[in-house]
N, C-alpha and C positions, 0 to 999 in steps of 0.2 A: 472807643468802640471795642478794640481788642481786649482791653481790660474787662469790659462787661461780659464778653464771651467767655473769657477765662474764668471769671467769677461764677458765671452760670454753670460751666462745666464742673467746677469745684463743688458747687452746691449739689448738682445732680449726682456726682460721684459720692458725695457725703450721704445723701439720702439713700442712694443705692446700697451703700455700705451699712447704713443703719437698718434698712429693711432686711438685708441678708443676715445681719447679726440678730435681729429680732426673730427671724424665722429659725435660725439655728438654735437660739435659746428656748423657743417656744414650740418646737416641732412636735413634742409629745402631745401638747394640747390640740394640735392640728390633726393628729393621727388617731388618738384614742378618745372615745366619748363614753366613758363608763357611767352607768346609773346605779346608784347604791340601793334604792328602794325596789323591792320585788312587787310586781303588780298582781301576780297570780301564781298558781302552781298547778301541776298536772291533775290534782284531785278536782280542780274546778272544771275540767273537761272530762271527768269520769275515768281518769287513769290512776291506778295505784302507783305509788312511787315511794322511794326511800331517800330521805335527805342524808347526804354523806359528807364527810370531811376528808379531804385529800391533803397530805403534807408533802410538799416538794422537797427536793434534795437540799435546798438552801433554807428550809424550815418555815416556809410560808404556808399558812393554812388556807385551803381553797374550799369553797362551798360547791357542792355538786348534787345532782339528782340522778338516781338510777331508776329507770322506768322499765320494769320487766315485762316481757311478752311470755311466750310459752317456755316451759322448762327447756334448758339447753339451747335456746334460740341464739343465733348470732347477735352480737352487740354492736351498735353504732356508737363509736366514740366521736362525739359532736363538738367540733371547734367552731364557735360562733363568730360573728363579725365584730366590727370595732365599736359598735354603739349598743347601749342598753345593757342587758344582762340575760341570764338564762330564762327569766320569766317572760321574755319577749319572743321566745322560740317555740311556743306551744303548738302552733300549726305544724311545724316540721316534726316535732316529737310525735304528734298524733299520726302524721303520715307514715313515719317509720313503724309505729306500733301497728298500724293497719296492714303494713307489709309483713307483719309477723316477726319484727325485730325488736329486741330490747335496745334501750338507749342509755348511755352515760353521757350527760352534758354537764360541763363544769364552767364556772366563771373564772376568767383570768384574774390574777392578782389586781386588786384595785376595783374590781367589778362586783356588783351585788354585795354579798356578804363575805367575799374573799378578802383576806388581809393584803396589805402592801399597796404598791403603785405599779402600773404596767410599764414595761419596756420590752424591747425585742427579745433579748435573751431570757427574760422572765417568762414571757408567753411560751417560749419553747420549753422551758423547765416545767411549766404548768401542764402542757400537753403530755410531756413525757411522764410526769407524775400520774396523770390520769391513765396512761397506758399501763404503768406499773401497778396501779390500783386494780385494774381489771385482771392483769395477769397473776398478781400475787394475792391480793386480798379476796378477789372473787374467783380465782382459779380459771379464768376464761382462756382457752388456748388462743394463741396468736392467729391461728387459722379461722377462728370464729369472730374476729374483730374487723369491722369495716370502719375505716377512718374517713370522716366526712368533715369538710370545711367550706364555709361560705365567706366570700369577700376576704377580709384580713385573715379570717380563720382558714381560708384555703392555703395561704402562705404557711401558716402554722401546721396545718395538716400535711402539707407537702414535706416540710422539714421532718416531721415525725415519721412519715412513711418512707423517707429516704434512709432512716436509721433502723427501722423495724421491718418486719415482714407481715403486714396485715393480709387478710383474705382479699380485700379490695379497697380501692380509694375513690372517693367522689370529691371533686373540686368544683365548686360552683361560684360563678362571678369572680374568678381569680384575676389578679393583675400579675404581670410578668415580674415586676419588682416595684418596691415603693419608690425607688429613684426614677424609674422609667415613667411611672404614673405621675409623680410629682413634676417631672420635666414637662409633661403635657399641660399641667395646670399653671406652671410658672416657667415658661420658656425663656424668660429674660434673666433667670437666676441660675447659678451653677449648682443645681440641686444635688448632683452626684457628689460634689465635694462637701456640701453642707449637711447632708442627711446622715444621721447616726443610726437610724432604724432602717436597715437595708431591706429586709424581707425579700430576698432574691428567690422568688418562686421558681424561675426557670432553672437555676442551678440545682435546686432540690428535686424538681420533677425529673430531671435527667437521671437521677440516681434511684428513682422508684422502680421496684421490680415486682409490682403487683398489678392486677387488672385495674385500669384507670378509666373513669368516666369524667369528662370535662363538660360542664354545663354552663351555658351563657346565653344571654339575650342580646340580639342586635339592637334592641331598644335601650340597653343599659345606659343610663345617663351619667354614671359615675366612672365605670371602668369600660372603655370602648371594647367592642367585640374583637378587635384585632389582638388583644391580649390573650383571649382564649385560643385563637388560632396559633399564636406563638407557643403557648403552653402545650397545646396538643402536638405541635410539630416536634418538640424536643423529647416528648415522652416515648418510652419504649412500648412495643406491643406486649400484650393485647390492650387496646385502647379504643374508646368511643367518644364521639363528640355529639352532644345533644344541644340543639338550638331551641331555646324557648322564646317566649314573648313576654313583654312587660318590662317594668323598671328593675333597677338594681336590687331593691328590697322586696318587691312583690311579684317578681317574675314567676316564681314557682307556684304562687297562688293563682295568678292570672292564667297561666298555662293549664293548670288543673289536671284533669285525668290523663292527658298525654304525658305530662311530666311524671306522674305516679307510675304509669304503665312502662315508661322508658326505664325508670329506676328498677322496677320489678324485673324487666327483661335483662338488664345489665347484671343484676344480682343473681338471677338464675344462671346466666352464662358463666358467671364467676364462681358458681357453686356455693353462693352465700344466701340463697333464697330459702324461705320457709313458706308454708301455706299462708297466704294473706288473709286477714280478717275482712269482713264486709265493710265497705265504706259507709259514710253517713248518708242520710236522705238527700242532702244537698248535692251530692256528687263531688264534694270538695276532696282534694287529694289528702 
C-alpha cells in the first residue's frame, strides 16, 4: 500500500514537472497571438493614411500606419494588444480621428507585416522605435504625443511612458504584471519563477510623470478589475480612472459615447485635445 502511494506521488510530481517545463518552454505561444494577414486598412473606413516602415535599434523592420488628422494635431502612439495586428484596430483609430487626433499604430515584431518574432524586450524596442519615428522622422514634439496601450499594449505603453515624457498616457484593460495575471490562471504553478516575459506594469506606471487615464471594465473576463485599481493606486497625480462596461476586447465599443466623451474630457484637461470631428450616424465612438 505504501509503495503504491509513493509511486502515485512520484508520478504526480513527474507530471507536475512536465507541465511546468512545457509552460516554461511554450510561454511565448501562450502570451502572443500574432496574425500575419491584414484584413483591412484605414482607407476602407474612409480615412487617409500612410503606410510606413519603422526600423528598431536592433534592425527589425516594423510595419506601421500613420493616420493624419488636422495639421499639427497631437498624435496617438497606439500600442495594441496581444492578438491580431493593426488591421483589427480600425474602430479605435476612427475614434481617435473623430477626436481630432492623428494616430501612429505599429505592429510588434512578428505581427502583421513586421519582421521577427515577439518577446518582451522586443516589444519595448518596437514601441521606442515608434516614439523615435514620431520625434525624428515626423518632427512631432514630445508634448504632442499621447501614448495609448490596450491589454498587453498597456504594459508596453507604460514602459515607454516611464522613459519618455509624453503629453498624456491612456492605459486600457491593463494587468499589473504578466506574472500576477498568470498566477491567477495557474495558481498551482510557480508562475513567478517560470515566467520569462515579465511585463511589470506596476513598476513602470510608478515612474510615469504624465497625466494618466486608466480604463477598465468590471465585466472584463480576461483581466479582472482589481488590476486596474492596483495600477491606478501606484500612479502619480494627475490621474483618472474610467470604468466602462463590456468584455476585455469590446468594452470600448459597448460603452460607446460615454467612453468617447470621457477620453475627450481627459485629453482636454491634459491640454492634448483638439476640436473633435462629428461622429457617424450610428453614434459609435
